[in-house]
C-alpha positions as CSV (number, residue, x, y, z in Angstrom):
1,X,-7.7,-57.1,-30.2
2,X,-5.8,-54.4,-32.2
3,X,-4.8,-54.4,-35.8
4,X,-1.2,-55.5,-35.0
5,X,-2.5,-58.6,-33.2
6,X,-4.7,-59.5,-36.1
7,X,-1.7,-59.1,-38.5
8,X,0.4,-61.4,-36.3
9,X,-2.4,-64.1,-36.3
10,X,-2.7,-63.7,-40.1
11,X,1.0,-64.2,-40.6
12,X,1.1,-67.2,-38.3
13,X,-2.1,-68.7,-39.6
14,X,-3.5,-68.9,-36.0
15,X,-6.9,-67.1,-36.1
16,X,-8.6,-66.7,-32.7
17,X,-11.6,-68.9,-33.4
18,X,-12.7,-69.1,-29.8
19,X,-14.0,-65.6,-29.6
20,X,-14.7,-64.9,-33.2
21,X,-18.3,-66.2,-33.1
22,X,-19.2,-63.6,-30.4
23,X,-17.3,-60.8,-32.0
24,X,-15.6,-60.3,-28.7
25,X,-13.1,-57.5,-28.7
26,X,-13.2,-57.3,-32.5
27,X,-13.7,-54.1,-34.5
28,X,-16.4,-54.7,-37.1
29,X,-15.7,-54.1,-40.8
30,X,-17.0,-50.9,-42.2
31,X,-19.4,-51.7,-45.0
32,X,-20.7,-49.2,-47.6
33,X,-24.2,-48.8,-48.8
34,X,-24.8,-48.1,-52.5
35,X,-25.2,-44.4,-51.7
36,X,-21.9,-44.5,-49.8
37,X,-20.3,-46.1,-52.8
38,X,-21.6,-43.5,-55.3
39,X,-20.4,-40.7,-52.9
40,X,-16.8,-41.9,-52.9
41,X,-14.4,-39.4,-54.5
42,X,-12.9,-40.4,-57.8
43,X,-9.1,-40.9,-57.8
44,X,-7.1,-37.7,-58.4
45,X,-3.9,-37.3,-60.3
46,X,-0.7,-36.5,-58.3
47,X,1.2,-36.4,-61.6
48,X,-1.1,-35.9,-64.6
49,X,-1.7,-39.2,-66.5
50,X,1.0,-40.9,-64.6
51,X,0.6,-41.3,-60.9
52,X,-2.6,-41.2,-58.7
53,X,-2.8,-39.9,-55.2
54,X,-2.7,-42.5,-52.4
55,X,-1.8,-45.2,-54.9
56,X,0.7,-48.1,-55.1
57,X,3.1,-47.9,-58.0
58,X,6.2,-49.6,-59.4
59,X,8.9,-48.1,-61.6
60,X,11.0,-50.8,-63.1
61,X,13.7,-51.2,-65.7
62,X,17.0,-52.8,-66.6
63,X,20.3,-51.7,-65.1
64,X,21.6,-48.5,-66.6
65,X,18.1,-47.4,-67.8
66,X,18.1,-44.3,-65.6
67,X,15.3,-45.4,-63.3
68,X,16.8,-44.0,-60.1
69,X,17.4,-40.7,-61.8
70,X,13.8,-40.7,-62.9
71,X,12.6,-41.6,-59.4
72,X,14.5,-38.7,-57.9
73,X,13.4,-36.3,-60.6
74,X,9.8,-37.4,-59.9
75,X,10.3,-36.7,-56.2
76,X,11.8,-33.3,-56.7
77,X,9.0,-32.4,-59.1
78,X,6.3,-33.4,-56.6
79,X,8.1,-31.4,-53.9
80,X,8.5,-28.2,-55.9
81,X,5.5,-28.4,-58.3
82,X,7.8,-28.5,-61.3
83,X,6.6,-30.3,-64.4
84,X,7.9,-33.9,-64.5
85,X,8.9,-34.7,-68.1
86,X,6.0,-32.7,-69.5
87,X,3.5,-34.0,-66.9
88,X,1.8,-31.4,-64.6
89,X,2.1,-31.9,-60.8
90,X,-1.5,-31.5,-59.5
91,X,-0.8,-31.5,-55.8
92,X,2.7,-30.7,-54.7
93,X,3.8,-32.1,-51.4
94,X,6.6,-33.3,-49.2
95,X,8.5,-36.5,-50.1
96,X,10.4,-39.2,-48.2
97,X,13.0,-41.0,-50.3
98,X,14.4,-44.3,-49.0
99,X,17.8,-44.4,-50.7
100,X,18.7,-47.9,-49.8
101,X,21.6,-48.4,-52.3
102,X,23.8,-45.3,-52.4
103,X,22.8,-42.3,-50.3
104,X,26.1,-40.5,-51.1
105,X,25.4,-40.4,-54.9
106,X,22.2,-38.4,-54.3
107,X,24.0,-35.3,-53.3
108,X,25.3,-34.7,-56.8
109,X,22.0,-35.8,-58.3
110,X,20.0,-33.2,-56.3
111,X,22.5,-30.5,-57.1
112,X,22.2,-31.3,-60.8
113,X,18.4,-31.3,-60.7
114,X,18.3,-28.0,-59.0
115,X,20.9,-26.4,-61.3
116,X,18.9,-27.5,-64.3
117,X,15.4,-26.6,-63.2
118,X,16.0,-23.6,-60.9
119,X,12.8,-24.4,-58.9
120,X,11.0,-21.6,-57.0
121,X,11.0,-21.7,-53.2
122,X,8.6,-24.2,-51.7
123,X,7.0,-24.9,-48.4
124,X,7.4,-28.6,-49.0
125,X,10.4,-30.6,-48.0
126,X,12.2,-33.7,-49.3
127,X,13.7,-36.1,-46.7
128,X,16.2,-38.9,-47.4
129,X,16.6,-42.1,-45.5
130,X,20.0,-43.6,-46.2
131,X,19.3,-47.2,-45.2
132,X,17.0,-50.0,-46.2
133,X,13.5,-50.2,-44.7
134,X,12.9,-54.0,-44.2
135,X,9.4,-54.4,-45.8
136,X,9.2,-58.1,-45.0
137,X,9.4,-57.4,-41.2
138,X,6.1,-56.2,-39.7
139,X,8.1,-54.8,-36.8
140,X,9.3,-52.1,-39.2
141,X,5.7,-50.8,-39.9
142,X,5.4,-48.4,-37.0
143,X,8.9,-47.0,-37.6
144,X,8.3,-46.2,-41.3
145,X,4.8,-44.9,-40.7
146,X,6.2,-42.6,-38.0
147,X,8.9,-41.4,-40.5
148,X,6.3,-40.7,-43.2
149,X,4.0,-38.8,-40.9
150,X,6.9,-36.9,-39.4
151,X,8.0,-35.7,-42.8
152,X,4.4,-35.0,-43.9
153,X,5.2,-37.0,-47.0
154,X,2.7,-37.2,-49.9
155,X,4.8,-40.0,-51.4
156,X,7.4,-42.4,-50.1
157,X,9.9,-44.0,-52.6
158,X,11.7,-47.2,-51.9
159,X,14.8,-47.5,-54.0
160,X,15.2,-50.4,-54.6
161,X,12.6,-53.1,-53.7
162,X,15.4,-55.7,-53.7
163,X,17.4,-53.9,-51.0
164,X,14.3,-53.4,-48.8
165,X,13.3,-57.1,-49.0
166,X,16.4,-59.2,-47.9
167,X,15.8,-62.9,-48.0
168,X,12.6,-62.6,-49.9
169,X,12.0,-65.0,-52.8
170,X,10.7,-62.6,-55.5
171,X,9.1,-65.4,-57.5
172,X,7.1,-66.6,-54.5
173,X,3.5,-65.3,-54.4
174,X,3.5,-66.0,-50.7
175,X,6.6,-63.9,-50.0
176,X,5.4,-61.1,-52.2
177,X,2.0,-61.2,-50.7
178,X,3.5,-60.3,-47.3
179,X,5.3,-57.3,-48.9
180,X,2.1,-56.2,-50.6
181,X,0.2,-56.4,-47.3
182,X,2.9,-54.3,-45.6
183,X,2.7,-51.6,-48.3
184,X,-1.1,-51.6,-48.0
185,X,-0.8,-51.0,-44.3
186,X,1.6,-48.1,-44.9
187,X,-0.8,-46.5,-47.4
188,X,-3.8,-47.0,-45.1
189,X,-2.0,-45.5,-42.1
190,X,-0.4,-42.5,-43.9
191,X,-2.4,-41.8,-47.1
192,X,0.9,-41.5,-48.9
193,X,1.7,-42.9,-52.4
194,X,4.1,-45.8,-52.2
195,X,6.5,-46.1,-55.2
196,X,8.8,-49.0,-55.5
197,X,11.9,-48.8,-57.8
198,X,12.4,-52.3,-59.1
199,X,14.4,-54.3,-61.6
200,X,13.4,-56.0,-64.9
201,X,13.9,-59.7,-65.2
202,X,16.5,-61.2,-67.5
203,X,14.0,-61.2,-70.3
204,X,13.1,-57.5,-70.2
205,X,10.1,-58.1,-72.5
206,X,8.4,-60.0,-69.6
207,X,8.2,-57.0,-67.4
208,X,9.3,-56.5,-63.7
209,X,11.2,-59.2,-62.0
210,X,9.5,-61.7,-59.8
211,X,6.0,-62.9,-59.0
212,X,2.9,-61.7,-60.9
213,X,1.4,-61.0,-57.5
214,X,3.1,-57.6,-57.5
215,X,1.7,-56.6,-60.9
216,X,-1.8,-57.7,-59.7
217,X,-1.6,-55.5,-56.7
218,X,-0.2,-52.2,-58.1
219,X,-2.4,-49.4,-59.4
220,X,0.3,-48.1,-61.7
221,X,3.3,-49.9,-63.3
222,X,5.8,-47.8,-65.3
223,X,8.6,-49.3,-67.5
224,X,11.8,-47.3,-67.8
225,X,13.9,-48.4,-70.8
226,X,15.4,-47.1,-74.0
227,X,15.0,-43.5,-72.6
228,X,11.2,-43.9,-72.5
229,X,8.7,-44.2,-69.7
230,X,5.9,-46.5,-70.7
231,X,2.7,-47.2,-68.6
232,X,2.3,-51.0,-68.6
233,X,-0.6,-50.9,-66.2
234,X,-2.9,-48.1,-65.1
235,X,-5.8,-49.4,-63.0
236,X,-8.1,-46.3,-63.1
237,X,-7.6,-45.1,-66.7
238,X,-6.3,-46.0,-70.1
239,X,-2.4,-45.9,-70.3
240,X,-1.2,-42.8,-72.1
241,X,1.5,-42.5,-74.7
242,X,5.2,-43.2,-73.8
243,X,7.1,-40.3,-72.4
244,X,10.5,-39.8,-74.0
245,X,13.5,-38.3,-72.2
246,X,17.2,-37.9,-72.4
247,X,19.8,-37.7,-69.6
248,X,21.4,-34.3,-69.8
249,X,24.8,-33.7,-68.0
250,X,24.8,-31.2,-65.1
251,X,27.0,-30.7,-62.0
252,X,29.0,-34.0,-62.4
253,X,25.8,-35.9,-62.8
254,X,22.8,-36.1,-65.2
255,X,19.2,-34.9,-65.2
256,X,16.3,-36.5,-67.0
257,X,14.9,-34.0,-69.5
258,X,11.7,-34.2,-71.5
259,X,12.4,-34.9,-75.1
260,X,9.5,-33.4,-77.2
261,X,8.7,-34.7,-80.6
262,X,6.3,-32.8,-82.9
263,X,5.2,-35.1,-85.7
264,X,3.6,-32.5,-87.9
265,X,6.4,-32.3,-90.4
266,X,8.7,-34.7,-92.3
267,X,11.9,-33.1,-91.0
268,X,10.8,-33.5,-87.4
269,X,9.9,-37.2,-88.1
270,X,13.4,-37.6,-89.5
271,X,14.7,-36.3,-86.2
272,X,12.7,-38.8,-84.3
273,X,14.1,-41.7,-86.4
274,X,17.7,-40.4,-85.9
275,X,17.1,-39.9,-82.1
276,X,15.7,-43.4,-81.8
277,X,19.0,-44.7,-83.3
278,X,21.1,-42.6,-80.9
279,X,19.1,-43.8,-77.9
280,X,19.8,-47.5,-78.6
281,X,23.3,-47.2,-80.1
282,X,26.2,-46.5,-77.6
283,X,29.2,-44.6,-79.0
284,X,31.4,-46.9,-81.2
285,X,28.7,-49.5,-81.7
286,X,26.0,-50.3,-84.2
287,X,22.5,-51.9,-84.3
288,X,20.5,-54.0,-86.8
289,X,17.7,-52.8,-88.9
290,X,15.2,-54.6,-86.7
291,X,16.5,-53.0,-83.6
292,X,16.3,-49.5,-85.1
293,X,12.9,-50.1,-86.6
294,X,11.5,-51.4,-83.3
295,X,12.8,-48.3,-81.5
296,X,11.2,-45.9,-84.1
297,X,7.9,-47.9,-83.8
298,X,7.9,-47.2,-80.0
299,X,8.4,-43.5,-80.8
300,X,5.3,-43.5,-83.0
301,X,6.8,-43.8,-86.5
302,X,5.2,-46.2,-89.0
303,X,7.2,-48.8,-91.1
304,X,7.0,-46.9,-94.4
305,X,8.0,-43.6,-92.8
306,X,10.9,-45.3,-91.1
307,X,12.4,-46.7,-94.3
308,X,11.9,-43.4,-96.1
309,X,13.8,-41.4,-93.4
310,X,16.4,-44.1,-92.9
311,X,17.4,-43.7,-96.6
312,X,17.4,-39.9,-96.3
313,X,19.6,-40.0,-93.1
314,X,22.1,-42.3,-94.8
315,X,22.1,-40.1,-98.0
316,X,22.7,-37.0,-95.8
317,X,25.5,-38.8,-94.0
318,X,23.8,-38.5,-90.6
319,X,23.9,-42.3,-90.4
320,X,26.5,-44.9,-91.6
321,X,25.4,-48.2,-93.0
322,X,27.8,-51.0,-92.3
323,X,27.4,-53.9,-94.7
324,X,24.4,-54.5,-97.0
325,X,21.0,-56.4,-97.3
326,X,19.8,-58.2,-94.2
327,X,23.2,-58.2,-92.5
328,X,23.4,-54.4,-92.5
329,X,24.0,-52.5,-89.3
330,X,23.7,-48.8,-88.6
331,X,25.3,-46.2,-86.4
332,X,24.8,-42.4,-86.0
333,X,27.6,-40.2,-87.2
334,X,26.9,-37.6,-84.6
335,X,25.9,-39.5,-81.4
336,X,25.0,-37.4,-78.4
């Protein structure tokens, strides 16, 4: 009995009990001795402190957060060996990008990324699949495995999970369990990283949308919001500090660009406080003190430092205060 037959029996719940006791036609499990266990290689970084080789990862965020731009930038960085938002690429390789939502929009995005980064020539390729790969249909497995192997991909990116799982109840642990099993099969058969681009729920503070079964299965979960990438789960190491970025215009599109903050001096900290306001305050709008303070806290600025620089920014006319006391709102005078 081959692996495909076993998967079918598992999905149907009809295990072949008649021959199981004799092990007839069944490949035994490979077990490890303690020495075998200790000889296993430690996980290696594909992207330093962000993404491990051969792992399962989810990049999620609300609409308009820039997560698809981030996913493409990650893909091009892996392909070309170009730093990804300040993170080193340890093992450049080819990429397969499943653009299930809008393949035509990727032409401008790729042009913009190349114009900004001017990467050197590379032996590795990036391939795009402009249709959904149905991850809740086991008949798809051989086709996507063949595509990954054919493109020699180090990583395959599914953008988005929702488009690649039609009819799936995301809050159902049973339905999501089948998707997780499919992804595990892809990884085992190809050795590629699988990255899912996913949406936040209505309450963005509760993480990625759907069943907690997905969070339990992933090696790495990355939140993309408020122009920051934040590791919300890293199975093999402690999560690092959030990575800040901005979306810089290029070639009728935008490119995620690393936004570096050096907190060694007061003037630079003032810039951090101002940039935090810019990031959460669209042109022509304003935010509350609490919203601004929370944004600066995520950027590493303490409460007392925030209030000191808030006053200085208002005094220097970089920021306008609308109203007073607890009802006050704030907006930058020179939004990007």
